C-alpha positions, 0 to 999 in steps of 0.5 A, a space after each residue: 500500500 502506498 502511504 506517501 507521495 513525495 514530489 519535486 515542485 518546479 517542472 514536476 508538479 508545476 508547469 503546463 496548463 493551469 488545469 493540470 494543477 486542478 487535476 492534481 489537487 483533485 487527485 490528492 483529495 481523492 487519495 485523502 489517506 495519502 501523505 503529500 510531501 513537497 521536496 524542493 531546492 527552493 527556500 521555504 519562502 520561495 516554495 510557499 510563494 510557488 504553492 500559493 501561485 496556483 490551486 496546489 494541494 497543501 502538503 503535510 510536510 515540506 522538504 526545502 533548500 535541497 533537504 536542509 530544511 524540514 517543516 510540517 503541517 499548515 503552520 509549517 512547524 520547523 523540525 528542530 531535530 533535523 535542523 540541529 543535525 544539519 547545523 552541526 556540519 555547516 561553516 557558511 562564511 568560509 564556504 562563501 569566501 572560498 567559492 566567491 574567489 572562483 571566477 566561473 562560479 556564478 552569481 548569488 541571488 539572495 532569494 535562493 540562499 538558505 540557512 544551510 544552503 548556498 546557491 550560485 547561478 550560471 552555466 558550468 562545464 565539468 571542469 568547473 565542477 571538478 575545480 570546485 570539488 578540489 578547492 573544497 577538499 583542499 580546505 577540508 570542507 565536507 559538503 555536497 555539490 549539486 549542479 542541476 537544471 544546467 544552471 543552479 549550483 547548490 552547496 549543502 552539508 555533506 550527506 544532507 539532501 532530499 533523500 536523507 531528509 526524506 529518510 529522517 521523515 519516514 523513520 519519524 512516521 514509521 513509513 517504509 520506503 516501499 510505501 512511498 512514491 517519489 517524483 522528480 525531473 532533475 539532478 537535485 532529485 536524484 538522491 531521493 529517486 534512487 533512495 533504496 526501496 522507494 518507487 520512483 517516477 521521472 516525469 516525461 519532461 525530465 532533464 537529460 541530466 537524469 535520463 540515465 536513471 531510466 535504466 534502474 528497475 525501480 524508476 518509472 518513466 512517465 509519458 505524461 508531463 508535469 503533474 500528469 506524469 506524477 499521477 501516471 507514475 503513482 497509478 503505475 506503482 499502485 497497480 504494481 503493489 496491488 498485484 504483488 
C-alpha cells in the first residue's frame, strides 16, 4: 500500500496548463489517506510563494533548500531535530569566501540562499565542477555539490539532501520506503529517486541530466508531463503493489 507521495515542485508538479494543477489537487483529495510531501531546492519562502501561485494541494510536510530544511503541517512547524543535525556540519562564511574567489562560479541571488544552503547561478562545464570539488577538499570542507537544471549550483552539508531528509521523515512516521512514491525531473532529485526501496517516477519532461536513471528497475518513466506524469507514475506503482 502506498502511504506517501513525495514530489519535486518546479517542472514536476508545476508547469503546463493551469488545469493540470486542478487535476492534481483533485487527485490528492481523492487519495485523502495519502501523505503529500513537497521536496524542493527552493527556500521555504520561495516554495510557499510557488504553492500559493496556483490551486496546489497543501502538503503535510515540506522538504526545502535541497533537504536542509524540514517543516510540517499548515503552520509549517520547523523540525528542530533535523535542523540541529544539519547545523552541526555547516561553516557558511568560509564556504562563501572560498567559492566567491572562483571566477566561473556564478552569481548569488539572495532569494535562493538558505540557512544551510548556498546557491550560485550560471552555466558550468565539468571542469568547473571538478575545480570546485578540489578547492573544497583542499580546505577540508565536507559538503555536497549539486549542479542541476544546467544552471543552479547548490552547496549543502555533506550527506544532507532530499533523500536523507526524506529518510529522517519516514523513520519519524514509521513509513517504509516501499510505501512511498517519489517524483522528480532533475539532478537535485536524484538522491531521493534512487533512495533504496522507494518507487520512483521521472516525469516525461525530465532533464537529460537524469535520463540515465531510466535504466534502474525501480524508476518509472512517465509519458505524461508535469503533474500528469506524477499521477501516471503513482497509478503505475499502485497497480504494481496491488498485484504483488
